[in-house]
N, C-alpha and C positions, 0 to 999 in steps of 0.2 A: 418724333412727336411725343410729348410728355403725356403720360396718363397716370391715373390714380389707382390705388388698390385698396382692398378691404382689409382692415387690421384685425388679427386674431389674438390669441393668448400672447402675453409679453412676459419676458423674464429679463429684468434690467439689473445688472450687477455692478457694484462699485469697483473702481480700479484698485488693485492691490497697492500697498505702500512701496513694495519693491518689485522690480521687473526682471524676468528671466532674459538672458541674452539670446536664447535659442527661440526660433520660430516667431520672432518679430521681424517682419519682412522689410517694411519701409515706413517712413514717416513723411507725410506731406502736410503743408499748411493751407487750410482753407479759411479765409478771414483771419481771426485771431486764435483759432483753435487748431492744435495738431491732430491730424487724422492718422492713426496708427493701425496698420494691418498686421494681423497675426494668423497663425495656423491653429485651428481648434477642431473639436469633434462635437457633433450634435446628434442626439437621439430624440425621437418624438413619435407622436401618433396623430393621424388624420381621421376625423370622424365626420359623418353627415349630421344633419339637424336632429335626427332621431337617436344619435349616439351610436350608430352602426359604423363599422370600419369602412373606410374608403380604400378600395384596392386599386393599385396601378396609378396612383397620383404621382406626378413628377414634383419633387422637392428640390429646390435650388438654393444653395448657399455659396455665394461668390460664383466661381466657375464650376463648382462641384455639384453633382446632382445624384439623387437616389430615387428609386420607385418604392412606394409603399407596398408591403407584403399583404398576405391574406388577412392579417389582423390590423391592417391600417398603419403599421409601424414602419419606421425608417431609421437608418443610421447613415450619417455622413461623416467620414473621417478625413482629416487633413484638409479642411476647407479654409481658404484664404478670405478673411472677412475683416471688417472693422473691429478693433478691440473694444470691449465693454458692451457693445450693442450691435449684434449682427442681424441683418435683415434676411429672412427666409421667405422665399416665394413658392407658393404651392399652386399647381395647375392641373386640371383634368377636364377633358371634354364633357360638356353638359353641366359644369359647375362654374360659379363665379370664382375668378382668381382671388386668392387669399394671400395675406402676409402675416407672419408672426415674427417676433423679435426675441432673441435668446442671448444669454451671456456669451462672451467670446474672449476669454482670457487665453494667453499663450499655453498651449498643450492642455487646455481644459476640456471638460466634458459637461455639456448642458442638456437639459430636457425641456420639451415644450409640447403642448397639445393645441390643435387648431380645428375649427369646424368649417367644412365646406358646405355651401348652400347651393342646392340645385337651381339651375336657371329656369327650369320649367318651360312652358309653351310661350313663345314670343308673340307679341303683336307686330303686325307688318304694316308699315306706313310708306307713303310715297315721299321720298326725300325731296328737298328743294321746293316744298310747298308749305302753306300754313296748315298745320295739323294739331287738333286738340285731342289728347289721348288720356283716358282714365284707365288706370291699370294698377291692380293690387293695392288699392287705397290711396294711390298717388295720382296727381294730375300733371300732365306735361303740355306745354305749348311750344311746338317746333315752328320755326320760321324758315323762309327760303334762305339757304346758306348756312343753316345751323349745323348740318352734318357734312363732314369733310373726310377725305381719305387720309392715309398715312403720309402722303406727300403734301397735304395741306390744300388739295384741290376740292372744290365743291362736288358732292356726290349727288347724282340725280336719279338713281334707280330705287328699287324697293329696299327698305332697311328693316331689319329685324330688331325689335326693342326688347331688352330683358331688364327687369328691375326687381328689387327686393327691398322691403321695408322692415325695420326692426324696432320694436317698442322697448325703450330702455327700462320700463317697469315690468316687463315680462319675466316670469320666473325662469331662472337659469341664464339671465342675460350675460353674466360674467363668463359662463362657459361657452356661450355662443360667439361672443365678440368682445369688444371693449376692454380687454385685459391690458391695462396700461395706456390710457388715452393721454399720451404725452405730446405736447405741441411746442412749436417755437414761434415767438413773436416776430415782427418785422425786423427787429434788431437782434434776434437770436436768443432772447431770454427764454428759459424754460417755463412752460405753462401747463397746468393741469386742467383738463377739459371735463366739464359736467354735461353729459349728453341729455338732450330733450327729444331728439329723433335721429335715426340713422337710416341710410338707404344706400342702394347700389344701383348703378346704371351702366349697362354695356350695350353696344351697338354692333351689328354685323351686316355686311352687304349680301347681295344675292348669291355670291359664291363662297360665303363663309368668311370673307376677309374682315378684319377688324376695322371699324369706323370710329370716328372721333367727333367731338363738338368743337366748333370754331369759337374760341374764347371771345372774339370780338362781336359775335352774334349772340351766343348763349342759347339756353333753353330755360323757359320759365317753369319752375317747379313749385307745386303746392302740396303740402303734406300735413298730416294731423299731429297735434301734440297730445300725449296721453292725459286723461282727465286728472290723474293724481299729481301731475306736474304743473297744472295751470296756475296754482297760487304762487309759484316761483318764477313765472315768466316776466320778461322785460319787454319793453316796446321794440327793441332791436336785439336780435340774437345772431351772432356771426355764424356763417357756414364755413366748414373746414373740409379740406380734401387731403387724403393721405397721399403724399408725393413719393413715388418710388425712387426718384433721383436724390431728393433731399433726405429721405428716410424719416420724415416726421409729418405730423398733421400740420398743414399750413392754412392760414386764413384766406378766404376767397372773397365773399361779399356778405352783406348783412341781409337777414330775413326779417320780414315785417308781418304783423297780424293781417290775416285775410278774412275769410268768413268762418263763423263758428270758432272751433278750436284750431283752425288751420293757420299756418304761416306760409309765406311764399317768398321766393327769391329767384334770381336768374343765375344758374350755375354755368360754369365755363369749361366743363370737361366731363369725360366719362370716369367711371370708377366708383370709389367709395366717398360718401359725404356724411358729415356729422353736423347737425344743428346743435351747437354746444356753447356754453358760457365759459370763458376762460378765467382762471384765477391764478395768482402767483403760486408757483410750485417750489417745493423743497424736497430734498432727498431724505428718505427714511430707510435705514438698513438694519438687518438683524442676522445673528447666527442662531440656527435652530439645531438642537441636539435631541437624539432619542433618549429614552429612559436610561440606557446604559452609557450615556455620554458620548456615543459615536455620532458623527454628523448625520442629520436627518436629510438624506439625499432625495431630491426630486419630489418633495411633498408640496402640496398646493397651499399657497398663502393668499388670503384675500383681505383687503381693507375696505371698509365702508365708512361713510360719515355717520354722524349721530342720527340722521334721518333715514338711514339704511339705503342711501344712494351709493351705488358702486363707485369706488375710487380707483382701486388698483388690484391686480391679481397676477400671480405668476408662480413659478416653481423654483425651489431652492436648487443650487447647483450641487456638484459632488462633494463640496465642503460644507453643505448645509447653509450656505449664505444666500441672502436675497436683498435686493434694494429696489426701491420704486419711488416714483414721483407722486407726491400727495399735495393737496392744497395747504397752503400756509394758514396757520391760526384756526385749524379745524379739528374738533374732537373726532377721534377715530375708534372704530371697532375692529379688532383683529380676530381672524378665524383661520385655523390650519386643519386641513384634511389629510388623512393618510392615503395609502395607495388603494384602499378598499372603500374610499369615499366616506369614512367615518370622521366626524369632527373630534379631533384629539386635543385641541387647545383653543380656548377663547379668552379674550381680554376685551371687555366691552367699554373700557374707559382708558384710552391712551391719548396722550396729547392734551391740548393742542401744542404744536411745535412752531417756533418762530424761525428756527435756523435748521440747517441740515443736522440730522440726529441719528446716532447709533443706539438702537434699543438695547436694553439689558439682554443677556443671553436667555434664550427660550428653551426650556426642557419639556419635552412632550410627555404626556401621561403614558404609563405602561399599557400595552395592548395585548390581549390574549387571542384576538381573532387572527386567523391565518388565511392565506391563499396558497395555491400551488401552481407549479408549472411542470410539465412532463419533459423528461430528458430521454432520448433514445439514441442508440449508436450500435454499429456493427464493427467489432474490433477484428482487424486482420493483421497478419504479419507483413513483412516487407515484400513478400511474393504473392500477396493478395489471398492467402489462405486463412480461413477462420482460426482465431486463437481461442482454444478451450481453457487454457490455464493462464488467465490474465485478469486484470482489474481495470475498472474505470475510476479514476481519482477525480472527485468533484470538490471544488472550493467555492464557497459562497458565504455571505456576511456572517462572520463569527464562527464558521465551521469548515472542516475539511473531512471528507468521507471517502471511503473505498467501497466500491460495489463490484462483486464478482460477476463476470459474464457467464452465460450458460455454455453448453457444449458446442454451440454454433457461433460463439463469440458475440451474442446479442445481449443488450441491456435495454430495458425500458422500465421507467419508474417515475414517481412523483417526488419533487422537492417542495417542501413546505416552508413558507416564509411568514414571519410576522408582518402585519399590514403596514408597519413602518420601515420594513427592510426592502429596498429596491433590489431585484435579483441580478446582482453583478456576479455572474457565474463563470468560473474557469474550469475546463474539463481537459483531461489528458488520459490516454489509454496506455496500459503497460503490458508488454509481452514478457511473462515470467521466465519462460524457458530460454529465450534468446537474449534476455536482458536488454530490451529495447523499448522505446516509448514513442508515442505519436507526437505531433505538434501540439501546442497548447491552443485550445479553442475557447473563445470568450463570447459571452452572451449578456447583453445589457438591455433586455426588453422584458415586457410583462407577458410575452407569448411563450408557447412551448419551444423547446430547443431540440430539433431533429437533426442530428449530425450525419446520418447515413453511414457509409463505409469510411472508417478511419484506419490508417495503416501505421503500424509501429516500426519506424525506420530510423529513429534517432537514438544515439547513445545515451544511457542513463548516467547523469553526472552527480546525482544526490540520492543516497539510500542509507538505510540503517545497516550496520555491520556487527555481527556477533562472532567472536573468535575464541576458541577453546583449544589450548595446547597447539597453537599454530594452525588449526583447522578452522576456516572462516566460512560464514554464510552471509551473503548479501540479501537484504530484505527490502522490498519496495512494492508499491508505494507506501508511504507512512502518512496517516491522518491524525489530526490532533483536535482537542478541545481544551480551552484554558478558561478557568473561572477563578474568581477571588474567593478564598476560603475564609478570610477575615481581612481587615484593612491592610495587613502587612504581607500576607502569604498568597501565593498563586498555586492552584492545583492544575497540573498538566496531565491530560489523559491521552496517551498515544496508542492508536490501534495499528498494529503491524500484522502481516499475514500470519495467523495462527496464535496470536496472543495480544495482551493488553499491558501497557506500561503505565503505571501511575506514579507521578512525581509531585512532590511539594517543594516549591521554591520559597525558601525562608527569607523573610524581610526583603522582598523584591523592591528594587528602586531603580529600574532602568538598565542601561548598558553596563555590563560587568560580569564577574565570576561569582557564583554562589555555591554554597554547600546545600545539598538537597537530600531529602529522604525519599525512598521510592521502592517499588516492588513490581515484579513481573508475574502475571498469572499465566498458567499453562505454558511454561517454558518448553516442555516436550513437544507441544504443538508448533512452536516457532521453529525449532530445529531438532526434530526427533532423532536424527542420526548422530547428533553430538552427545556423547555419553556424559552423564552427570548433570544434565540440564533440569530434569524434572524436580520441582519443588524448590529450586534455588531462588534466592532473594538478591536484590542489588545491594552492593556494599560500597560505601564511601562515594556515592554518586555526586558528581558536580555538574553544573550547567554554566555554559558561557553564553551570555546574551550579547551578540555582535552588533545588532542594529534594531531600531524601532522605526517603522515607516511612518509617514505623515498621517495615515489613517489608522494607526494604532496596532499594526501587525508586528509581533515580536519575531525576530530571526535569531535562532539560537541553536546550540548543539549540546546534547546530553552525553556525558561520558561516565563510565564506571566499570566495576567488576562484579562478578557473581560470587556470592558467599558460598564457601565450600567447593568452589570449582577452581582449581589452580590454573594460572595463566589464562584467565578469561577476561576479555575486554569487550565492552559495548560502546558503540558510537552511533548516536541517532540525531541527525539534524532535523529541525522542525521550524515551521512558520505557523503562528497561531495568534489570535487576537483575544484578549481577556473579555469575558462576559460577566455581568453581575450575577 
C-alpha cells in the first residue's frame, strides 16, 4: 500500500564531474534516468516543534538505521542509498513520520536536521459511514469506503484521526518543514513548489494498526489559505503528496475556492500534502568557504524569493558544497547561518537565472563567537589499570593538542570552536611507560563526547625521536599548530612532552623539501637525562612535506641536529593545517 510522508530539511548536492570506483554498488535504469546506489555516511539532528531534542527516534537510510541520542543526534555509517539525493525516514511513536533528504556521494559525509511534530490527541470516528470532522483548523468529509486496511479491504471499526496544519507564512517555516520543495511533473520534469498550505493526515485502527484512504473514494478536505498569500492565489491550485516510493512530491488533484479564505479538494491518501503552485525549476549550486579558505562544513543555506517566500534551504556537505532547485527567472535572496545560528553571509540580490547556474565562490565573514563541547575519558593500559603517565591527543579543525591525564588516568575538559567550525574531533590516548596507544575515536556531532574507559593496547607507529651520541628518546604524542607568517612562509609550532619546537618553513609551496629555521625551548625538559641538551638550538633543520590532504592538512617530517651537541639527531613527523 503506497503512503505519503512529511518532508523535512533537504540537502541536494550536484553530482561530481568524476566518479570513484569504490562504493558505487549498482546502476539500474528507471525510465530514461540511471539510478546509482552508493555507500555514504549521514549525521544529523532530530528536534520537536519547540526545538527540543527528540530522543530515541528511529532514523532509516536505505537498510541502515540509527537511534537518536540524548541530544537528538544520530550517525549512520555505510548506508546504501541513491547517489546525489538520499531519502531518510524518521519515526517515533507519538509523532508524525518525517522524511528528509541529504547528499549521498560515494564515501561522502552529509548533515541534515529535521523537525518531528507530535500527533497529539486523535479524533475517533466510525469508519465506513458519512462523517464530517472539524479538527485543528481543517475540515474532513469521510464517506463509506474511504478508509481501508493495508490489504485494501474496507475498514468498519473505530478509526483514530491525526492531522497537522502548517502555515507557510509562519515564522521559522523553513526550519519546521519545506526545506527543498522539489517535485516532478507527470513526464518527470523538475518543478519548484511554492506552498500556500501544508498538512498531514494519519489514520489508525482500534488496535493501533495503520489505516489508509481508498484513492477511488477519497476524503474531501477543506483548509485555510493565510491572509498574506490571498493576493497570489489562482482559481485552481494543485495538491501534491510526498511519495515514499518515488521520493518526490507528485501531483494529485486540483483544489478550488470554497468559503472565505478556504480551498477544498478530495485527497486520495494519508501522509503529507501541499497545496502548491509549481514553476519550472533550475539547479543553483555554490561552494562555501570559511574566512581561512577551508570548506564551510554543514552551515545552513537558505534562498528566498524577492517577496520573502521560502524557496530552498539545506546544509553544505563536508566539502562546503550545496545545490538546490529554485524557480526559473526569479530574483533570489541568499542567507547563510553558522552553527550558532548567527547570520554570517547575506546577498539580497542574486539572479534571476534562466539556466542551471554555479554561483561564484562564497567566503564567510570572520567570526569570533565560540561554542564548546566537553570531552571526557578514562585512560587505561592493556590490563585495564589506570595510566598515570599518559596523554590524550585531540585533533580538531586546525589544531592538534595534548592533554595530560591525572593520577587516575582521567581527563575532562572543554574544546572551544569558532561558530563556523563543525566539531570533527579525533581522539587517541597514549601510555608513555609502555609505549602503546588506544584506538582512534572520532566524533562528528555538536554534543559532548564522553568516551568512558579507553585502553592503550596498540603499538605506536609515529613519534618524535631525539638521539644524542647513540642514546635516543622516543617522544609522543606530538601536537602542532601551523600559521602563515607572511604570504610565503609558514610557522609550525610543535608541542612535545616537556618542550616546544618552533619552525619557520621558508617559501612554502606544497609537497617538497625545504630549508627551515627553528628552535626548541626547554630541551632539558624534553630529555633531562641526555647530557648537553639544555640551551641547545636546532641547526640546519629541514622539512620534507610528503602529502597534502584534500581538506588542507599537511603531512611532513622535520629533521635536524642540535647546535653544540655532537652526534645529535631530531626527527619529528607531524600533520597540521595552516591557519590565517
